[in-house]
C-alpha positions as CSV (number, residue, x, y, z in Angstrom):
1,M,65.1,-0.2,5.3
2,N,67.5,-1.5,2.6
3,R,64.7,-1.9,0.1
4,H,63.7,1.7,0.6
5,N,67.3,2.9,0.1
6,D,67.6,0.7,-3.0
7,N,64.4,2.2,-4.4
8,L,65.6,5.7,-3.6
9,K,69.0,5.0,-5.3
10,S,67.3,3.6,-8.4
11,K,65.0,6.6,-8.6
12,N,67.9,9.0,-8.4
13,S,70.2,7.0,-10.8
14,P,71.9,9.1,-13.5
15,E,69.7,7.4,-16.1
16,N,66.5,8.3,-14.3
17,L,67.6,11.9,-13.8
18,T,68.5,12.2,-17.4
19,K,65.1,10.9,-18.4
20,S,63.4,13.3,-16.0
21,L,65.4,16.2,-17.5
22,E,64.5,15.2,-21.0
23,R,60.9,14.8,-20.1
24,L,60.9,18.4,-18.6
25,A,62.7,19.8,-21.7
26,N,60.1,18.1,-24.0
27,L,57.2,19.5,-21.9
28,R,58.7,23.0,-21.9
29,Q,59.0,22.7,-25.7
30,E,55.4,21.7,-26.0
31,I,54.3,24.5,-23.7
32,S,56.2,27.1,-25.8
33,T,53.9,26.3,-28.7
34,L,50.6,26.9,-26.7
35,P,48.7,30.1,-26.3
36,A,49.4,31.8,-22.9
37,Q,46.3,30.6,-21.0
38,Q,46.7,27.0,-22.3
39,A,50.4,27.1,-21.3
40,L,49.4,28.1,-17.8
41,E,46.8,25.4,-17.5
42,R,49.3,22.8,-18.9
43,I,51.9,23.8,-16.3
44,L,49.5,23.7,-13.4
45,T,48.1,20.3,-14.4
46,A,51.5,18.8,-15.0
47,T,52.5,15.8,-12.8
48,E,55.2,17.9,-11.1
49,P,54.4,21.6,-11.7
50,L,57.1,22.7,-9.2
51,A,59.9,20.8,-11.0
52,L,58.6,22.0,-14.4
53,V,58.6,25.7,-13.4
54,H,62.0,25.4,-11.8
55,S,63.3,23.9,-15.0
56,F,62.5,27.0,-17.0
57,P,65.3,29.4,-17.6
58,G,64.6,32.7,-15.8
59,Q,64.2,34.6,-19.1
60,D,61.7,32.1,-20.6
61,L,59.6,32.1,-17.5
62,H,59.7,35.9,-17.3
63,F,58.4,36.1,-20.9
64,L,55.7,33.5,-20.2
65,I,54.5,35.4,-17.1
66,H,54.2,38.6,-19.1
67,D,52.4,36.7,-22.0
68,I,49.9,35.3,-19.5
69,G,49.7,38.6,-17.6
70,T,51.3,39.1,-14.2
71,D,48.1,39.0,-12.2
72,S,46.9,35.8,-13.9
73,A,50.4,34.2,-13.6
74,L,50.5,34.4,-9.8
75,P,50.4,30.6,-9.5
76,L,53.5,30.4,-11.7
77,I,55.2,33.2,-9.7
78,R,54.4,31.2,-6.5
79,L,56.0,28.1,-8.0
80,A,59.1,30.0,-9.2
81,S,62.4,29.5,-7.4
82,N,64.1,32.2,-5.4
83,K,66.7,32.4,-8.2
84,Q,63.9,33.0,-10.7
85,W,62.4,35.6,-8.4
86,E,65.7,37.3,-8.3
87,Y,65.9,37.3,-12.1
88,F,62.4,38.9,-12.3
89,L,63.4,41.7,-10.0
90,D,66.7,42.3,-11.7
91,V,65.0,42.6,-15.1
92,E,61.9,44.5,-13.9
93,I,63.2,47.1,-11.4
94,W,66.5,48.2,-12.9
95,H,66.6,50.7,-15.8
96,R,70.3,51.2,-16.6
97,D,71.8,52.1,-13.3
98,R,68.6,53.4,-11.7
99,M,65.9,51.6,-9.7
100,D,62.3,52.1,-10.9
101,L,60.4,52.6,-7.6
102,D,57.1,52.0,-9.3
103,A,58.3,48.7,-10.6
104,V,59.7,47.8,-7.1
105,T,56.3,48.5,-5.6
106,R,54.5,46.5,-8.3
107,W,56.8,43.5,-8.1
108,A,56.9,43.5,-4.3
109,H,53.1,43.4,-4.4
110,L,53.1,40.5,-6.9
111,L,55.6,38.5,-4.9
112,L,53.8,39.2,-1.7
113,S,50.5,38.1,-3.3
114,A,52.1,35.0,-4.7
115,D,53.8,33.8,-1.6
116,P,53.5,36.0,1.5
117,N,55.6,33.7,3.7
118,R,58.5,33.5,1.3
119,M,58.4,37.2,0.6
């Protein structure tokens, strides 16, 4: 039991967390140079695609999803965090102080298609 706890502590050490964050930042930088479809493939084949997607700022992920195409980017939308989903909705459905009902419908459909249980 102690060996397991020691291993867990060492994996979550500040040094290891810093290295993980640096690795994710470097990978995001690499992805930003790729064409949209290659970026999608690189993310989905990453060692930890969930952590990678969650590491994207909402705005960057939103732009990438539009570059890829919303329908093709469903796997990324599925991996996005609830906070990232909230960002997408805030940006997509509000125009000034009015809600765009067509955009609400379109994004509700995308989110439902991406992850029906979470939606």
